[in-house]
N, C-alpha and C positions, 0 to 999 in steps of 0.2 A: 848463374845467368849473367852476372855483371862482367865476368871474365870471358864470356863466349864471344867469338867474332860475329860480325854482322851476318855473314853467310849462314851461320847456325841459328842465331837469334831471330832473324827476320829475312828468310830467303826471298820473300816477295820484293821487299825494298832493295835487297842486294842485287837481285836480277835486274830491276829497273835502272839502278845505278850503272851496272855493267852495260846495259843496252844504251844508256845515254853516253857512256864513254865511247862505245863503238860508233855512235852517231857523230859525236864530235870529231873523232879521229878519221872517219870515212867520208866526211862532207866538207864542202867549202863554206866556212862560216864568214859571211859577208855583212852581218848586221853590225852597223857602225858602233853600237854601244856595247858590243861583246868582245871579249878577249880571252886568252888562256893564261892563267896565273902560273907562277913557278911552283915547283914541288915544295920549295922552302915556305912560300906563302901558305900553301895548303897544309903543310905540316904544322905551322904555327896555329892556323885556324882550327885544326882538328886536335889541338893539344888539350891537356888537362886544365888549362886555364878556363875552359868552358865551365868548370865546376865552381869557380870562385865568384862570389857576389861582392861587389865593391862600390856600393852606392856612395856617391860623393866624389871628391877629388883627392889626388895624392896628398897625404898628410892630413886630410880632413875627411876621412871616411866614417860612415856610420856602422861599419862592421870591422871586427878584428881580423887579424891574419892577412893583412893586405900589403905586407912589406915587399913582396916580390912583384905584385901587380902594380904597385906604386912606381917601382923602377921602370916597368914595362911602359906605363903610360907616359912617364916623363921622357923616356927615350923617344917614343913616338912623337910627342910634342916638339921636342928639340930638333929632331930630324925634319919634321914638317916645316918648322920656322926657317931652318937653314935652306931647305930645298926650294921653298917658295919665296924666300927673302922677305919675310913678314915679321911683324913685331909681336904678334900673339896668335896662338893656334889652339883650337879645341878639337880633340880627336874622338869625342864621345858620340856625335850624331850617328844614328843607325843607318841613315841614307842621305842622299843628296837633297831630297825634298825636306827632310827634317833639319838639315843644315840651313836650307833656305828659310824654313819656318822660324828657326831660332833668330835669324837676322830680322825678320818681320816683327817678331815679338820684342826684340831689343829696341828697334827704331820707331815703330808705329803703334798707334792705338786703333781699335776697331773704328772703321769709318774713315780713316786717313786715306789720302790719295797717293798712289804710286804709279809709275810707268814701267811696263815690261813689253818684251817682244811678243806680238800676237802669235799664238800657237799655230794658226793657219799659215803663218809666214815663216815658220821655222823656230818659234819659241818653245817653251816647255809648259806642261800642265800646271806646274807650280808657280807660273808667272801671271796668273789671273784668270784661268779658265773658270767659267761660272759654276761648274760642278766641283771644283777644287776649293779647299779652304781659302786659298789665296784670292779667289774671286768672290767668295761669300761674305767675308768680314771686312773687306777693304774696298775702296773705290778704285777701280783699275782703269787706266788710260793706256790702251795698247798702241804701240807704234809698229810700222810695217816696212816692207821692202818696196822699192819702186817697181812698177809694172814693166818698165822699159828694159831694165837690166837685172832685176831681182837682187839688187844690192840694198843694204840698209839706207833708208832715206834720212840722212842726218839733218837736213833742213826741216823735214817734218818733225823729227825728234825735238829740235830746238823750238819750233813753233808750238808744239803741244806742251812742252815744258813751261814756256813763258805764259801760255794761256791758263794752264791748270795748276802751276806752282806745286808740283808733287813733293811729298815728304822724302821720297826715295825714287831713284831711277835704277832699274835693273838692266844690266847688259849681259846677255848670254843667250845661247840657242841650243837646240837639239837637232836641227836640220838646216844649218846655214854653212855652205861650203867655202865661204870666203873669210879673209882676215878681218878681224874686228879691231876698230881703231879706238882704243880706250882713251887716248888723249882727247879726242873730240867729245866723247861722252863726259869726261871729267870737266872739260870747259863748259859744257852745257849745264851740268849739275852745279858748277860753281856760280853760274849766272843766276840761277834761281834758288840757290841755297839748299839744294837737295843732297841727301846722302847718296853715294854711289856704291852699288853692290855689283860685283862681277861673279856670275855663275860660269865657271870654266869646266864643268863636269865632263864635257866631251873632249876638251882640248888640253886638259891638265898635263898630260904627258908631253905634249908638244911644247907647252909653255915652259916647263922646267928644263926641257932640253934646248930651249932657245930657238926653236924653229917656228914659233908663233910669239908675237909680242906678249909681254907679261902685263897684267893689270896692276901689279904690286905698287908701282910708283903713283898710281892714279886712284885706286879704289879704296873706300873706307872699309869695305868687307869683301872677302873672296870666299866663295863656297865651291866645293867640288865633291864628286863621288871619288872613291879610291879605286874603282875598277876602270872600265873603258880603256882609254889610252894609257892611264897610269898603271894598269896591269896588276892591281892589287886585289884584295878581297872586296866583296860587295859591302859598301859602307859609305860614310860621308865624313867630311871635316869642314870646319869653318874657321876662317882666319880674319883678323881685323887689326886696325891700328890700336896701339896700346890703350888709348883713352876710352875705348869701347869695351875692353877686356872684361872688367868686373861685371858690367851689366849683361854681357853675353853669357858669361859663366852661369849666372843665376837663372837666365832664361832657359838654358839647356837642362840644368839640374838645380833646383827641383821643378823648374817651370814646365818642361814638356817631356822629360824622360826620367825614369828611375835608375836602376843599376845599369852601368855600361857593360858592353859585351867585351870582356877582357881578352878572350881568345881572338876576336876580330881586331881589337886594337893592337895586339901582338903581331897579327898578320899585316896590319897597316904599317907598323914599324919596319917590318922586313921589306915591304914594298918600297918604302921611302929610301931605305938603304940601297936597294937595287936601282932605284931611279936616280941615285946620285952618281952612278958609274958612267964611264965613258961608253961602255957597250950600250947602255940604255939610250944615251944621246944619239949614238949611231943608229940605233933601232928606230927612234922617232923620226929621224931624217929619212930613213928608208920607208916608213909609213907614208910620208908625204910624197916621196918619189914614186912609190907604187900607185898611190891614188891618182897622181897626175898622169902616169902612164896609162892606167885603166881608163881614165876620163878621155884621153886622146884616142885610145882604141875604140871606145864607145862612140865617140864623135865620128870617127872614120867609118864606122858601120851604120851611120845614119841615125843614131839616137840623139835626142834633144836633151841637153843638160841644163838644169836651172842655173842661171848666172853664166852659163857657157863653159863651166869647168870647175876647178877646185883649187884652193890654197892650203887645204888641211887634209884630214883623214877620210873625208866622206864625199860622196857624189849623190846628188839628188836627180834622178832620171825622170824626165817628163815623157810618159808613154802615150800621150794623146794622139800622136801620129801613127802609133803602132796598132791601133784597133784593139787594145787590151787594157783593162783597168789594173791598178796596182794590186788589188786583191787577187785577180786572176793570174797576174805575173808571179806573185809570191807562190801560189799553188803550183803553177807550171814549173817554176825553178825548183821547188821542193821535190818534184818528181825526177828532176835531173840531178839531184844531189847537191843543190846550191841553196843556201839559206839566206834570205833577205827579208826585209819587212816592207809591206805596203806603206806608203807615206803620202800625205797630202802635199801638193805643190802650191806655191803662192797663187792666189786667185783661182783656186781649184773649183770647177763646177760640180764635182762629185762630193758626196758626203765622205767623212773620214773612213767609214767602214769599207768603202769601195776604193776611193782615192784614185788619183790620176798618175801617181808616181810610185817609185820604189826608192828606198834609201840604201846605199851600198857603202860599206866601209872596209878599209884595208888593215886595221890593227891586228886582227886574228890571223889572217893569212901571212902577214909579215912576221908575226911571232914564229910561224912555221918555217921562216927563212925563204919564202917564195919571193921572187923578184920580177924584173921587167918581162922576161919571157913568159912567166906564168900569168902575168896580168894580161898579156895579149891572148893567151889561151882562154882565160876566164871570160874575156870580152866575147870571144868566139863562141864559147859555150852558151853564154847568156843570149847572144844574138840567134844562134841556131835553135835554142829551146823556144824562144818566143816566136820566131818566124815559123817554126814547124811544130807548133804547140799541139796540133791535132794528130800528130804522128807518134803514137805511143812507143813504137820501136825506136824511133830517133831519140826520144827522151831517155829510153832505157840505155841506148848506146852512149849518150852523153854522160849518164850516171856512171857507167862503167869506166869511162875516161877520167871522170872526176875521182873515182876510187883509186885508179892507177896513179894519178897525180898525188893524191894524199898519201899513198903508200911511199912515195919518193921523199916525202917531207913528214916523217913520223912526229907525233906530238909528245907522248909521254913514254913511249917504249924505248 
C-alpha cells in the first residue's frame, strides 16, 4: 500500500485533484490572494521531508535525525533575510495569521491596546475582528479610509494613536489597492512610543521586487504569507529587528506551535530563491502593469473602482451602480469561467455575505504570461457577463471564450 500511487490507493481523492487541476487550467483565476506555484515549489512541498518531525530549531531540536532539515531551515532563513533585507527571520509559522499571532504574543499582554486597519475598510480578520483571537483578547482601535477618496486617513491614524497610546500599530491590508506609506506610520508610532508591525501578505512579491515601498527601514516586525504575490507554498514567515529575535523565537516555539512543517519550509526556501531572480522582478512589474490596465478598461466600461484605480496587484470594484451584489456577481462570473470573490467596500451598506463589491487580482493570470491585450478582453468578459447576467447562452459563450484564452496560455502542461 505504501508504494501504491494515489490513483490506486484513493481514486476518489485522485479524481477530485484532477478535476481541480482542470478547473485551474481552464478558468481565469482573478482572486487577488491566489497564484500558481512553480513545479519546483510543489516538488519540494510534496517531498519526503513531510516524514520528518523536527520540533525546536536548527541545532536545538527535540528529535534526532535532523541534520538535513536543519540545513533546509537555515537556508530558508538566510534567503528570507537577504530577500527582505531584515535582521532576523523565522520561517516556521504555518500561516500569515499565525505569523501575526506570534508578534502579538511577543509584544503584548492580554488587554493591551493596538491599532489595525478596519476589516470593513480593507484590513484583515487577524487585525482585530471581534470573532478572531486578535479582537477577543486585546483592546482594538481600528483606523479607516476617508469616505471622499477611500485612501488611508493618516490624520485619523495620528489622532487615534495620540488619544489611545497603543502598544502596537499594525499597517497592512487585504483589500487596499493603493501604496502604503510606511514612513508616515513609523513617524506616528514614534510619536506615541508604539511598536510598528507591517503585514505585507498581499504585496510581499511587489515589495521584494521593488515595485512597492518596503517597510524594512521602518517596521519593528514584518509578517507575510509565502503564497499570494510571493508565489510560494501556503505558509507564513515573520521578520523583526534583531533585538526582538529571541522573544519571537520562543513565542513561536514552544509558545504557539509544535513541530514545524519541514516540507513546507523547503518549499519556502525554493520560493525565496525564485523571488531573488531578475525574472521574478520583471514578473512583479507585469502584475502591476496588468492591474492598472485592467482597472483602466473597467473604468472605461462604466465600472466604479474603490479609490479610482490601483497601485498594486488588486482592484476593488464597487457594483452599487450595476444593480448586482458582490455575491451575485461572484456567482455570475463563475458561470462564465471567471473566479473572483465577493468583497465589502468601504462604508458598505450590505453585510459581508452579500457585499457591494468584488475583489479582482492579476497575480495568477500574469503567471500565465497574459498581458495588456488579455486584460482588455477580461474586462469585456466581466462587463458582458454582469450586463447580460440573465442570458444563460451568453454566459456559456463567454465561458467558451475563456477556455480558448486559457488554452493559449497553458499552466502546467
